[in-house]
N, C-alpha and C positions, 0 to 999 in steps of 0.2 A: 506101807503094807498093801494098799489097794491101788495106788497110783492116782494121778489127778482125775482120770476118767471115772474112777470107781468111788469118788467121794459123793456124799449125799447131796451136796450143792457146791457148785464151782462156777466161776464166771470167766468168760472168754471175750475177746473182741468179737465184733459182729461177723468177721470173716473166719472165726474159729481159732484165731491165733492166741497164744498164751499172753497174758498181761504180765509184764516184768515186775519183779518184786519191788523195785523203787517206785514204780507207778502205783502199785497197790498200797504201799506205805503212805504215799502222798494222798491218795483217796481216803484212806482210813483217818489220816490226820484232819482232812477237810471235814469229814463226817463228825469227828469228835469236836472240832471247833464250832460246828453249827448245831450241835446237840443241845437240847433243852431237857433237863431232868427234873422230875418232881416226884414227891411222895403222894400217893393217893390218900384221900381222907374218906371216911365213911360216907356213902351215898354220892360220891363223885361220879360225874358222867364225862366221858371223853369222846369228842367227835373228831375224827381224822378224815381229811380230804386226801384220799389216796392218789389223786392226780397232781397234788401240789406239795406233798410232804413224804419223805421217806420216814418210816417208823419201825419201831421194834420195841422190845422190852428186855429188862434185865431179869436175872433169875429171881424167883419169888418162892417163899415158903409160907405156909399158913393157910387158913381157910379163905376162900374167895368165891365170888359168883361173877361170872362173865356173861353178859347178854350182848349179842351182836345183831345188828340190823344192817342190811346192805341194800343199795338202790342203784338204779341206772343214773348216769350223770344228767343233770339238767341241761338242756339246750333250748335256745329260743324256738327252734323248729318243733320241739316236742310239745310246746304249749300254744303254738300259733302266734307267738310274740315277735314275729319277724318284722 
């Protein structure tokens, strides 16, 4: 209906080329194989390092409270620990 360019999110190779279906299937299978799934329990806290892990969530229904904190990455230069 909208074409690939009109989708809300789409991924291409760095040169703008389309990624073939068989490559996408391989990548999806690799993500599924490396996935870790768990059910949250009351008062759980989850910390995700965006530089080392791909992350997402599955659909959720019911009441929830989400608090988010973000920070700049730690580097030895930022603390003088060179």
